[in-house]
SERO-4910 file (N, C-alpha, C, O; in steps of 0.05 Angstrom, whole numbers):
BEGIN
 pado doro    nc1    nc2    nc3   cac1   cac2   cac3    cc1    cc2    cc3    oc1    oc2    oc3
  Met    A   -306   -234     14   -281   -221     21   -272   -203     -2   -272   -211    -25
  Lys    A   -265   -178      5   -255   -159    -14   -225   -154     -9   -216   -155     14
  Tyr    A   -210   -148    -30   -181   -145    -28   -173   -117    -39   -183   -108    -59
  Tyr    A   -154   -105    -24   -145    -78    -31   -115    -79    -36   -100    -94    -23
  Leu    A   -106    -61    -54    -77    -57    -57    -68    -34    -39    -79    -12    -41
  Ala    A    -49    -39    -22    -40    -19     -3    -25      4    -18    -13      0    -39
  Pro    A    -26     27     -6    -11     50    -17     17     50     -7     22     56     16
  Leu    A     36     44    -24     64     44    -17     78     67    -31     80     67    -56
  Glu    A     87     87    -16    100    110    -28    123    103    -46    141     88    -38
  Gly    A    123    113    -70    145    108    -89    142     82   -104    158     77   -122
  Val    A    122     66    -97    119     39   -110     93     37   -125     93     32   -149
  Thr    A     71     40   -111     45     34   -123     32     59   -136      9     66   -131
  Asn    A     48     72   -153     37     95   -168     19     85   -190     15     60   -193
  Tyr    A      7    103   -205    -13     95   -225     -1     77   -247    -15     60   -258
  Ile    A     24     81   -253     37     64   -273     38     35   -263     32     16   -278
  Tyr    A     46     31   -238     47      4   -227     19     -7   -225     14    -30   -232
  Arg    A      0      9   -215    -28     -1   -211    -40    -11   -237    -53    -31   -238
  Asn    A    -36      4   -258    -47     -4   -284    -34    -29   -295    -48    -47   -305
  Ala    A     -8    -32   -292      6    -56   -301     -4    -80   -286     -8   -101   -297
  Tyr    A     -6    -76   -259    -16    -98   -243    -45   -106   -251    -51   -129   -255
  His    A    -62    -86   -253    -91    -90   -259    -95   -105   -285   -114   -121   -288
  Asn    A    -77   -101   -304    -80   -113   -331    -67   -140   -333    -69   -153   -354
  His    A    -53   -149   -312    -38   -175   -315    -46   -195   -293    -43   -219   -298
  Phe    A    -55   -186   -270    -59   -204   -248    -88   -202   -237   -104   -186   -247
  Glu    A    -94   -218   -218   -120   -218   -205   -128   -190   -196   -112   -177   -181
  Lys    A   -150   -180   -204   -157   -152   -199   -165   -147   -170   -179   -164   -158
  Met    A   -157   -125   -160   -164   -116   -133   -192   -103   -133   -201    -92   -154
  Asp    A   -205   -104   -110   -231    -90   -107   -227    -60   -103   -244    -44   -112
  Lys    A   -205    -53    -91   -198    -24    -87   -168    -21    -90   -152    -38    -82
  Tyr    A   -160      2   -102   -132      9   -104   -129     36    -90   -142     56    -97
  Phe    A   -111     37    -71   -106     62    -56    -81     76    -67    -60     63    -71
  Thr    A    -83    102    -72    -60    116    -82    -40    122    -60    -48    124    -37
  Pro    A    -15    125    -66      4    136    -46     -6    163    -37    -21    177    -52
  Phe    A      1    171    -13    -11    195     -1     -6    221    -17     15    225    -28
  Ile    A    -27    238    -16    -26    265    -27    -25    283     -3    -43    283     14
  Ser    A     -4    300     -1     -1    318     22    -18    342     19    -21    354     -2
  Thr    A    -31    350     41    -47    374     41    -29    399     41     -6    398     49
  Asn    A    -40    421     31    -27    447     33    -47    469     34    -71    464     28
  Ser    A    -39    492     42    -58    514     47    -73    523     22    -95    534     24
  Asn    A    -61    520     -2    -75    529    -26    -90    507    -40   -102    511    -61
  Ala    A    -89    482    -29   -104    459    -40    -98    454    -69   -115    445    -84
  Arg    A    -73    459    -77    -65    453   -105    -50    427   -105    -34    420    -88
  Leu    A    -56    411   -126    -42    386   -129    -18    390   -148    -20    404   -167
  Ser    A      3    376   -141     26    377   -158     20    360   -183      0    345   -184
  Ala    A     37    363   -204     33    347   -228     34    317   -222     18    302   -233
  Lys    A     52    310   -204     55    281   -197     30    272   -183     20    250   -188
  Glu    A     19    288   -164     -5    280   -150    -29    279   -168    -46    262   -166
  Leu    A    -31    298   -187    -53    298   -206    -53    273   -223    -74    262   -229
  Asp    A    -29    264   -231    -27    240   -247    -39    216   -233    -51    198   -245
  Glu    A    -37    216   -206    -47    193   -191    -78    191   -191    -89    169   -189
  Ile    A    -91    214   -195   -121    213   -192   -135    218   -219   -160    216   -220
  Leu    A   -121    225   -240   -135    230   -265   -151    206   -273   -140    183   -273
  Pro    A   -176    209   -280   -192    186   -288   -180    169   -311   -182    144   -310
  Asp    A   -167    182   -330   -154    167   -352   -131    149   -342   -123    131   -357
  Asn    A   -121    155   -319    -99    138   -308   -109    117   -289    -93    102   -277
  Asn    A   -136    115   -286   -147     95   -268   -171     81   -280   -191     76   -266
  Ile    A   -170     76   -305   -193     64   -320   -198     36   -310   -180     19   -308
  Gly    A   -224     31   -304   -232      4   -296   -226     -3   -267   -230    -26   -259
  Gln    A   -215     16   -252   -207     11   -224   -224     27   -204   -231     50   -210
  Tyr    A   -230     15   -181   -241     31   -159   -217     42   -144   -204     28   -128
  Thr    A   -211     67   -149   -187     79   -137   -195     98   -114   -214    113   -116
  Val    A   -181     96    -92   -186    113    -69   -161    130    -64   -140    120    -56
  Pro    A   -163    156    -68   -141    174    -62   -136    176    -32   -155    178    -17
  Gln    A   -111    175    -25   -104    178      4    -92    205      9    -75    215     -6
  Ile    A   -100    217     32    -90    244     39    -75    242     65    -83    228     84
  Leu    A    -52    256     66    -36    259     90    -37    288    100    -31    306     85
  Gly    A    -44    292    125    -45    319    136    -56    319    164    -67    299    173
  Asn    A    -53    342    177    -64    345    204    -79    372    208    -85    379    231
  Asn    A    -84    386    186   -100    410    187   -127    405    173   -127    398    150
  Ser    A   -148    409    188   -174    401    178   -183    418    154   -195    407    135
  Asp    A   -178    444    154   -186    460    132   -171    452    106   -182    451     85
  Asp    A   -145    446    109   -129    438     86   -138    411     76   -139    405     52
  Phe    A   -145    393     95   -155    367     87   -180    369     71   -182    357     49
  Ile    A   -200    384     81   -225    387     66   -221    400     39   -233    392     19
  Ser    A   -205    421     38   -200    434     13   -187    415     -7   -195    415    -31
  Thr    A   -167    400      1   -154    380    -16   -173    359    -25   -174    351    -48
  Ala    A   -189    349     -6   -209    328    -12   -229    338    -33   -237    323    -51
  Asn    A   -238    363    -30   -258    374    -49   -246    376    -77   -260    371    -96
  Val    A   -221    384    -79   -208    385   -105   -207    358   -118   -213    355   -141
  Ile    A   -199    338   -102   -197    311   -112   -224    301   -121   -226    288   -142
  Cys    A   -245    306   -106   -271    296   -112   -283    309   -137   -302    298   -149
  Glu    A   -272    331   -145   -281    343   -171   -274    325   -195   -285    329   -216
  Tyr    A   -256    306   -190   -249    287   -212   -266    262   -211   -260    242   -225
  Gly    A   -287    262   -194   -306    240   -195   -304    221   -172   -317    200   -172
  Tyr    A   -288    226   -152   -284    208   -129   -305    215   -107   -312    238   -103
  Asn    A   -314    194    -94   -332    198    -71   -322    186    -45   -336    186    -25
  Glu    A   -297    176    -46   -285    165    -22   -256    175    -20   -241    174    -39
  Ile    A   -248    184      4   -221    193     10   -211    177     34   -226    170     52
  Asn    A   -186    170     33   -174    155     56   -154    174     71   -137    187     58
  Leu    A   -157    174     97   -139    190    114   -116    173    123   -120    151    134
  Asn    A    -91    182    118    -67    167    126    -60    173    155    -50    195    161
  Leu    A    -65    153    172    -55    154    200    -36    131    205    -34    122    227
  Gly    A    -24    121    184     -7     97    186     22    101    178     39     85    186
  Cys    A     28    121    162     56    123    152     75    125    176     72    143    193
  Pro    A     96    108    177    115    108    199    140    124    194    158    125    211
  Ser    A    142    136    170    167    150    163    173    172    183    156    187    191
  Asn    A    199    172    192    207    191    212    203    220    203    196    238    220
  Thr    A    206    226    177    203    253    168    173    262    169    167    285    174
  Val    A    156    243    164    127    248    166    119    251    196    104    269    203
  Val    A    128    232    212    120    231    241    130    256    255    117    266    274
  Ala    A    153    266    247    164    290    260    146    315    257    148    333    273
  Lys    A    129    314    237    110    336    232     82    330    244     62    343    239
  Asn    A     81    309    261     56    300    274     35    292    253     12    298    256
  Lys    A     45    279    232     27    269    211     30    239    210     47    227    223
  Gly    A     13    226    194     14    197    192     10    184    219     -7    194    235
  Ser    A     26    164    226     23    151    252     32    169    275     26    163    298
  Gly    A     47    190    268     55    209    289     31    224    300     33    233    323
  Phe    A     10    227    285    -14    242    293    -28    226    315    -42    238    332
  Leu    A    -25    200    316    -40    183    335    -33    189    364    -49    184    382
  Phe    A     -9    199    369      0    205    396    -14    230    407    -15    233    432
  His    A    -24    247    390    -36    272    399    -66    269    397    -79    280    380
  Thr    A    -77    255    417   -105    246    415   -125    269    416   -145    269    401
  Ala    A   -120    290    432   -138    312    433   -139    327    407   -161    334    397
  Gln    A   -116    331    395   -115    345    369   -127    327    347   -142    338    330
  Leu    A   -123    301    349   -135    283    329   -165    283    331   -179    284    311
  Asp    A   -175    283    356   -204    284    360   -216    309    347   -237    308    334
  Arg    A   -204    332    352   -214    357    340   -213    356    310   -232    365    296
  Phe    A   -191    346    300   -188    343    270   -210    326    258   -222    334    238
  Leu    A   -215    303    270   -235    285    259   -263    298    261   -280    295    243
  Asp    A   -268    311    283   -294    325    287   -298    345    264   -320    348    253
  Glu    A   -277    360    258   -280    381    238   -282    370    209   -298    380    193
  Ile    A   -267    349    203   -269    339    175   -295    323    171   -306    325    149
  Tyr    A   -304    308    191   -328    293    187   -353    311    187   -373    304    175
  Ser    A   -352    333    201   -374    352    201   -377    368    175   -398    377    168
  Gln    A   -354    370    161   -354    386    136   -354    369    111   -361    378     89
  Ala    A   -347    344    113   -342    327     90   -367    322     73   -389    318     84
  Lys    A   -363    324     47   -385    317     28   -379    289     15   -394    280     -2
  Met    A   -358    277     24   -350    251     13   -346    230     36   -345    238     59
  Lys    A   -345    205     29   -339    184     49   -310    186     56   -293    191     39
  Ile    A   -304    182     82   -276    182     91   -270    157    106   -282    151    127
  Ser    A   -251    142     96   -241    118    110   -214    126    123   -203    146    116
  Ile    A   -204    109    141   -179    115    155   -161     90    154   -171     68    159
  Lys    A   -136     95    148   -116     74    150    -98     81    174    -86    103    175
  Thr    A    -96     63    193    -82     70    218    -63     48    228    -65     25    219
  Arg    A    -45     56    245    -29     37    261    -41     37    289    -61     51    295
  Leu    A    -29     22    307    -40     19    334    -32     43    352    -45     48    372
  Gly    A    -11     57    344     -2     79    360     26     87    352     36     78    332
  Lys    A     38    104    369     66    112    363     86     97    379    106     87    367
  Tyr    A     83     95    405    103     82    422     94     56    433    111     38    438
  Asp    A     68     53    438     58     29    453     32     21    440     14     37    436
  Pro    A     29     -5    434      4    -15    421    -21    -10    438    -43     -9    428
  Glu    A    -18     -7    464    -41     -2    481    -52     26    478    -74     32    488
  Glu    A    -38     43    464    -49     69    457    -74     66    441    -91     84    441
  Phe    A    -77     44    427    -99     40    409   -126     39    423   -147     45    411
  Tyr    A   -126     30    448   -151     28    463   -165     56    465   -189     58    462
  Glu    A   -149     76    469   -160    104    471   -166    114    443   -186    128    439
  Ile    A   -149    107    424   -153    117    396   -179    106    385   -193    121    371
  Val    A   -185     81    390   -210     69    380   -235     84    391   -254     88    376
  Lys    A   -233     93    416   -256    108    427   -260    134    411   -283    142    407
  Ile    A   -239    146    402   -241    170    386   -253    163    358   -271    176    349
  Phe    A   -242    142    345   -253    134    319   -283    128    320   -297    135    302
  Asn    A   -292    116    342   -319    108    345   -339    131    346   -363    127    344
  Lys    A   -329    155    350   -346    178    352   -355    189    324   -372    206    322
  Tyr    A   -342    178    303   -346    189    276   -354    168    256   -349    144    260
  Pro    A   -367    177    234   -378    157    215   -357    148    194   -359    154    171
  Leu    A   -338    133    204   -317    123    186   -329    105    165   -345     87    172
  Glu    A   -322    109    140   -330     90    119   -318     63    124   -331     42    119
  Glu    A   -294     62    134   -279     37    139   -254     44    155   -243     66    153
  Leu    A   -246     25    172   -221     28    187   -202      6    179   -206    -17    184
  Ile    A   -180     14    166   -159     -5    157   -138     -5    179   -125     15    184
  Ile    A   -134    -28    192   -116    -30    215    -91    -46    207    -92    -69    200
  His    A    -68    -33    210    -42    -46    208    -32    -49    237    -25    -29    249
  Pro    A    -32    -74    248    -28    -77    277      2    -75    285     13    -94    297
  Arg    A     15    -54    278     41    -47    288     40    -18    298     21     -3    292
  Ile    A     60    -11    314     63     17    322     83     31    305     98     17    290
  Gln    A     84     57    306    103     72    289    131     63    293    146     60    274
  Lys    A    139     59    318    167     52    324    175     25    312    199     19    309
  Asp    A    156      8    306    162    -18    294    171    -15    265    186    -31    255
  Met    A    163      7    252    166     10    223    154    -15    210    130    -19    212
  Tyr    A    171    -32    198    161    -58    187    175    -81    200    176   -103    189
  Arg    A    187    -76    223    200    -98    238    180   -111    257    157   -103    259
  Asn    A    189   -132    270    172   -147    289    148   -159    274    147   -158    249
  Thr    A    129   -169    288    106   -181    276     81   -165    284     81   -152    305
  Pro    A     60   -166    268     36   -151    275     25   -160    302     26   -184    309
  Asn    A     16   -141    318      6   -147    345    -23   -156    343    -42   -141    346
  Leu    A    -26   -182    339    -53   -193    336    -68   -195    362    -93   -196    363
  Ala    A    -53   -194    385    -66   -194    411    -83   -169    414   -107   -171    422
  Val    A    -72   -146    409    -87   -121    411   -108   -119    390   -131   -111    395
  Phe    A   -101   -128    365   -121   -128    344   -145   -144    352   -168   -135    347
  Ser    A   -141   -168    363   -163   -185    371   -180   -172    393   -205   -174    393
  Thr    A   -167   -158    411   -181   -146    434   -199   -124    425   -222   -121    435
  Val    A   -190   -107    406   -206    -84    398   -225    -89    376   -243    -72    370
  Leu    A   -223   -112    363   -239   -117    339   -269   -113    344   -283   -101    328
  Asp    A   -278   -124    366   -307   -122    372   -315    -94    381   -339    -88    382
  Glu    A   -295    -78    388   -302    -51    398   -305    -31    375   -317    -10    378
  Val    A   -293    -37    352   -293    -18    330   -321    -18    317   -331    -39    309
  Lys    A   -332      6    314   -359      8    302   -359      7    272   -377     -4    260
  Ala    A   -338     17    260   -336     18    231   -328    -10    220   -317    -26    234
  Pro    A   -334    -15    194   -324    -40    182   -293    -40    183   -280    -19    179
  Val    A   -282    -63    188   -253    -65    192   -240    -80    169   -250   -101    159
  Cys    A   -217    -69    160   -200    -83    140   -174    -89    154   -162    -71    167
  Tyr    A   -164   -113    151   -138   -121    162   -116   -116    142   -119   -122    118
  Asn    A    -93   -106    152    -69   -102    135    -44   -109    151    -41   -100    173
  Gly    A    -28   -126    139     -2   -132    152      8   -160    148     -5   -179    158
  Asp    A     31   -163    135     45   -189    134     29   -212    123     28   -233    135
  Ile    A     16   -208    100      4   -230     86     21   -234     61     18   -220     41
  Phe    A     38   -254     62     57   -260     40     51   -286     26     61   -291      4
  Thr    A     34   -303     38     28   -329     26     -2   -336     30    -15   -324     47
  Pro    A    -13   -354     13    -40   -363     17    -45   -374     45    -67   -371     56
  Gly    A    -25   -387     57    -28   -398     84    -32   -376    104    -48   -379    122
  Glu    A    -17   -354    102    -20   -332    121    -47   -318    117    -60   -309    136
  His    A    -56   -317     92    -83   -306     87   -104   -324    101   -122   -313    114
  Gln    A   -102   -350     98   -121   -368    110   -121   -366    141   -142   -368    154
  Asn    A    -97   -361    152    -95   -359    181   -110   -334    191   -124   -336    211
  Ile    A   -108   -312    176   -122   -288    185   -152   -291    182   -167   -283    200
  Ile    A   -162   -301    159   -191   -303    156   -203   -324    174   -227   -322    181
  Ser    A   -187   -344    182   -197   -364    201   -200   -353    229   -219   -358    243
  Lys    A   -180   -336    237   -180   -324    263   -202   -303    266   -214   -299    287
  Tyr    A   -206   -288    244   -224   -265    245   -245   -267    223   -244   -252    203
  Pro    A   -265   -284    227   -285   -288    206   -302   -264    201   -315   -262    180
  Asp    A   -303   -245    220   -319   -221    216   -305   -200    200   -318   -180    192
  Val    A   -279   -203    196   -264   -184    179   -269   -192    150   -261   -213    141
  Gln    A   -281   -174    135   -290   -180    108   -271   -169     86   -274   -175     63
  Asn    A   -252   -152     95   -234   -139     75   -205   -142     84   -199   -140    108
  Leu    A   -188   -147     64   -159   -149     70   -143   -131     51   -150   -129     27
  Met    A   -123   -118     62   -105   -101     45    -78   -115     43    -67   -124     63
  Leu    A    -69   -117     18    -43   -130     12    -23   -109      3    -29    -92    -13
  Gly    A      1   -111     14     22    -92      8     47   -104     -2     49   -111    -26
  Arg    A     67   -108     15     93   -119      7     90   -147     -5    105   -155    -22
  Gly    A     70   -162      5     66   -189     -6     59   -189    -36     68   -206    -51
  Ile    A     43   -169    -44     36   -166    -73     59   -155    -89     64   -165   -111
  Ile    A     74   -136    -79     97   -125    -93    118   -146    -98    130   -148   -119
  Gly    A    122   -163    -78    141   -185    -81    131   -207    -99    146   -219   -114
  Asn    A    105   -212    -98     93   -233   -114     66   -224   -125     46   -229   -112
  Pro    A     66   -210   -148     40   -200   -158     19   -221   -163     -4   -215   -167
  Ala    A     27   -246   -164      8   -268   -169     -4   -278   -143    -20   -297   -144
  Leu    A      2   -265   -121     -8   -275    -95    -38   -277    -93    -48   -297    -84
  Leu    A    -52   -256   -102    -81   -256    -99    -94   -278   -116   -113   -291   -107
  Gly    A    -83   -283   -139    -92   -306   -156    -89   -332   -142   -106   -350   -144
  Ser    A    -66   -335   -127    -61   -360   -112    -80   -362    -88    -90   -383    -82
  Ile    A    -86   -339    -75   -104   -339    -53   -132   -348    -62   -145   -364    -49
  Lys    A   -141   -336    -84   -168   -342    -94   -169   -368   -110   -191   -378   -116
  Lys    A   -146   -380   -116   -143   -404   -131   -156   -401   -159   -168   -420   -170
  Thr    A   -152   -377   -170   -162   -372   -197   -140   -374   -218   -145   -384   -240
  Thr    A   -116   -365   -210    -93   -367   -229    -68   -375   -213    -66   -368   -189
  Leu    A    -50   -388   -227    -24   -395   -215     -2   -376   -225     -5   -364   -246
  Ala    A     19   -374   -210     42   -358   -218     52   -368   -245     56   -392   -248
  Asn    A     56   -351   -264     64   -359   -291     86   -340   -300     83   -316   -299
  Lys    A    109   -352   -308    132   -336   -315    127   -318   -339    138   -296   -341
  Ala    A    111   -328   -357    105   -312   -381     89   -287   -374     94   -265   -385
  Val    A     71   -290   -355     55   -267   -346     73   -247   -331     71   -223   -334
  Phe    A     91   -258   -314    110   -240   -300    127   -225   -320    132   -201   -316
  Lys    A    135   -238   -341    152   -224   -361    136   -202   -375    147   -180   -379
  Ser    A    112   -208   -383     95   -188   -396     90   -165   -377     90   -141   -385
  Phe    A     85   -171   -352     81   -150   -331    106   -132   -329    104   -107   -329
  His    A    129   -145   -327    154   -130   -326    157   -112   -350    164    -88   -348
  Asp    A    153   -123   -374    158   -108   -398    139    -84   -401    147    -63   -409
  Thr    A    114    -88   -393     95    -67   -394    102    -45   -374    102    -21   -381
  Leu    A    109    -53   -350    117    -33   -330    142    -17   -338    142      7   -336
  Phe    A    162    -31   -348    187    -18   -357    181      1   -380    191     23   -380
  His    A    166     -8   -400    160      8   -423    145     34   -414    152     56   -423
  Asn    A    126     31   -396    110     54   -388    127     74   -370    122     98   -371
  Tyr    A    145     63   -355    163     81   -340    181     96   -359    186    120   -356
  Leu    A    191     83   -380    208     96   -400    192    118   -414    203    139   -421
  Glu    A    166    113   -419    150    132   -433    143    157   -417    139    178   -428
  Thr    A    141    153   -391    130    175   -374    150    188   -356    146    211   -347
  Met    A    173    175   -350    192    187   -331    209    208   -344    213    208   -369
  Arg    A    221    225   -328    237    248   -338    261    238   -354    268    249   -375
  Thr    A    275    218   -343    299    207   -356    298    177   -356    283    165   -341
  Gln    A    315    165   -373    317    136   -373    329    126   -347    321    105   -337
  Gln    A    347    141   -335    359    133   -309    338    132   -287    339    115   -269
  Tyr    A    319    151   -288    298    151   -268    280    127   -272    271    114   -252
  Ala    A    274    120   -297    258     96   -302    272     71   -292    260     53   -281
  Leu    A    298     70   -296    315     48   -287    314     46   -257    313     24   -246
  Ser    A    316     68   -243    315     68   -214    288     58   -203    287     44   -183
  Lys    A    266     64   -218    240     54   -209    239     24   -212    227     10   -195
  Met    A    250     13   -234    250    -16   -237    267    -30   -216    260    -51   -207
  Lys    A    289    -18   -209    306    -29   -188    291    -31   -161    294    -50   -146
  Glu    A    274    -10   -157    258    -10   -132    238    -33   -132    234    -46   -112
  Ile    A    226    -39   -155    207    -61   -157    222    -88   -153    212   -105   -140
  Trp    A    245    -90   -166    261   -115   -164    271   -120   -136    275   -143   -128
  Phe    A    274    -99   -120    282   -103    -92    263   -122    -78    271   -138    -61
  Tyr    A    237   -121    -85    218   -139    -74    214   -164    -91    214   -187    -81
  Met    A    211   -160   -117    201   -182   -135    222   -203   -141    216   -225   -149
  Ile    A    248   -196   -138    269   -215   -145    267   -241   -129    276   -262   -138
  His    A    255   -239   -105    255   -262    -87    234   -283    -95    233   -305    -83
  Ile    A    218   -278   -115    199   -298   -125    213   -318   -143    202   -339   -150
  Phe    A    238   -312   -152    254   -330   -168    272   -348   -151    281   -340   -130
  Glu    A    276   -372   -161    291   -392   -146    320   -383   -140    328   -381   -117
  Asp    A    335   -379   -161    363   -372   -159    367   -342   -164    372   -334   -187
  Asn    A    363   -326   -144    360   -298   -148    384   -280   -139    385   -257   -146
  Thr    A    401   -291   -122    422   -274   -109    440   -260   -129    444   -236   -127
  Lys    A    450   -275   -148    468   -264   -168    454   -242   -185    465   -221   -190
  Phe    A    429   -248   -193    415   -229   -209    407   -204   -194    406   -182   -205
  Ala    A    400   -208   -169    393   -185   -152    416   -165   -151    412   -141   -154
  Asp    A    440   -175   -148    464   -158   -146    469   -145   -173    477   -122   -174
  Gln    A    466   -160   -195    471   -149   -221    451   -127   -229    458   -107   -240
  Ile    A    425   -132   -222    405   -111   -228    411    -86   -212    409    -64   -222
  Arg    A    418    -89   -187    424    -66   -170    447    -50   -181    447    -25   -178
  Lys    A    467    -63   -192    491    -50   -202    489    -40   -231    506    -26   -241
  Ser    A    468    -48   -245    466    -41   -274    464    -10   -277    451      3   -261
  Lys    A    479      0   -297    482     29   -300    467     40   -325    462     64   -326
  Asp    A    461     23   -344    447     33   -368    426     13   -376    425    -10   -366
  Leu    A    409     21   -395    386      5   -403    394    -21   -417    382    -42   -412
  Ser    A    414    -20   -434    422    -45   -448    433    -66   -428    427    -89   -431
  Asp    A    448    -57   -409    458    -75   -388    435    -87   -372    434   -111   -367
  Tyr    A    416    -70   -364    393    -78   -348    376    -99   -364    369   -119   -353
  Lys    A    371    -92   -389    354   -110   -406    367   -138   -409    353   -158   -407
  Ala    A    393   -139   -412    407   -164   -416    405   -181   -390    401   -205   -391
  Ile    A    408   -168   -367    406   -182   -342    378   -194   -337    375   -217   -329
  Val    A    358   -178   -343    331   -187   -339    323   -210   -358    310   -229   -350
  Glu    A    332   -208   -383    327   -229   -402    340   -255   -392    327   -276   -394
  Ala    A    364   -253   -382    378   -277   -372    363   -288   -347    361   -313   -344
  Leu    A    353   -271   -331    339   -280   -307    314   -296   -315    309   -318   -304
  Phe    A    298   -286   -333    274   -300   -341    280   -325   -357    265   -344   -355
  Glu    A    301   -325   -372    308   -349   -388    319   -372   -370    313   -395   -376
  Ser    A    334   -366   -349    348   -386   -335    336   -394   -308    346   -412   -295
  Asn    A    315   -380   -300    305   -384   -273    276   -393   -272    260   -387   -291
  Ser    A    269   -407   -251    241   -415   -246    230   -399   -223    246   -388   -207
  Leu    A    204   -397   -221    191   -384   -199    192   -401   -174    193   -426   -176
  Gln    A    193   -389   -151    194   -403   -126    170   -421   -122    147   -413   -128
  Glu    A    174   -445   -113    153   -463   -106    149   -463    -76    127   -467    -66
  Asp    A    171   -458    -61    170   -458    -32    162   -430    -23    179   -413    -17
  Thr    A    135   -425    -21    126   -399    -14    132   -391     15    135   -367     21
  Glu    A    135   -411     32    142   -404     60    171   -394     61    177   -375     76
  Gly    A    188   -405     45    216   -395     44    217   -367     33    232   -350     42
  Tyr    A    201   -363     12    199   -337      0    188   -316     20    198   -294     21
  Arg    A    169   -324     35    157   -306     55    178   -298     76    179   -274     83
  Cys    A    195   -316     85    215   -309    105    234   -288     94    243   -270    109
  Val    A    241   -289     69    259   -269     57    245   -242     55    256   -222     63
  Val    A    221   -242     43    207   -217     38    199   -203     64    200   -178     65
  Asn    A    192   -218     84    184   -206    109    207   -191    123    202   -174    140
  Asn    A    231   -197    115    254   -183    127    262   -157    112    280   -143    120
  Leu    A    247   -152     90    253   -128     75    238   -104     87    217   -107     99
  Lys    A    249    -81     84    236    -56     93    226    -41     69    235    -45     47
  Ile    A    206    -24     74    197     -7     52    219     12     44    230     25     61
  Gly    A    225     13     18    247     30      9    240     59      9    256     76      1
***
């Protein structure tokens, strides 16, 4: 079984990926937040930071591209591959309304004829491996039966399936009925993604689908970075490691972000998920959210680590985290 870190926009940037990689159970693949295509195939400074080899040392990193124009996709992919990459991931899963309104991400799935032409053009021109991360459709999970027929026409490196539709966003539960039905129909290797927050849920998925050899972890890892160690039974959640992880992440945000306030806002975004791994977290969650300067924030976090224990009831933790939406 191989494990991947999901690409979460605004969360799993290279700073986060490095801090995670150096403190917790290592992933087999790390996917970058999406890089948008454009007609001149130029990467922004932020996008370039995500793929620079020096920012991804020791990691198998897969850059993800968002777009619906085949020429722009190939041009962008070629630029990225100049930095030493041989695999690109196509984003057909993003449910953001602003993305979907442009017929990109999971919004592209509804336009099957256009999608088919796009895939034909990129796979016929590509000099690199292309995997796809997808949802089941836009409005109805049964859309996926037709979409799979399109995917099967092309040499996908891998198909990462999040069994929700766009309209679900991160609500409801993954549609395992449709996932089960199409699993044997997919020609490409399949990776499962969706709602794995505890070792028990991991065991449930691998027991149901023994032919699925790869799993992608997203919100479950952001909320509990020690999750993969618990799944593999190699390491247990340790408050000292969590503290070191936090301090490294915070320090690196302060070193690289434009302002201290921007670094603080990034830490608040991480705490939106991670606070729930602590037993008595409600008061601290509110204080962190309201903190206005670095000294205030540091004092709150020190108090949190000094006075709190990590959750032992992972099922209770899962119920809280599963109700969170991607920020």
